[in-house]
C-alpha positions in Angstrom: -102.9 15.9 40.1 -100.2 13.0 39.8 -100.7 10.3 42.5 -97.7 8.6 43.9 -97.9 4.7 43.2 -96.9 3.3 46.6 -96.3 -0.3 47.5 -97.1 -2.2 50.5 -93.5 -1.2 51.8 -94.4 2.6 50.8 -97.5 2.6 52.9 -95.7 0.8 55.8 -93.4 3.8 55.8 -96.2 6.3 55.7 -97.9 4.5 58.4 -95.0 4.3 60.8 -94.0 8.2 60.0 -97.6 9.1 61.1 -97.0 7.0 64.4 -94.9 10.1 66.2 -94.7 13.8 66.0 -91.0 13.6 65.1 -91.5 11.2 62.6 -94.6 13.1 61.2 -92.5 16.3 61.0 -89.8 14.7 59.2 -92.1 13.2 56.7 -93.8 16.5 56.3 -90.7 18.5 55.7 -89.4 15.9 53.1 -92.7 16.0 51.1 -92.6 19.7 51.0 -89.1 19.7 49.7 -90.0 17.0 47.1 -93.3 19.0 46.1 -91.5 22.3 45.9 -90.5 23.2 42.2 -86.6 23.6 41.5 -87.3 27.4 40.9 -88.9 27.9 44.2 -85.8 26.5 46.1 -83.5 28.3 44.2 -85.2 31.4 45.0 -85.4 30.6 48.7 -82.0 29.9 48.8 -81.2 33.3 47.1 -83.3 35.2 49.5 -81.6 33.7 52.5 -78.0 34.8 51.3 -79.3 38.1 49.9 -81.3 39.2 53.0 -78.0 40.2 54.9 
């Protein structure tokens, strides 16, 4: 597993994001998008447009 190397500023951002629910939700969405493989994103987008 690749571990992100965050400096003090990075951890300060994470701690700040965990202080409130809206910021925690936003951080979770960002982390989900960043960790999703590109092919998965293409598949999700294609599914959304072909579902109609």
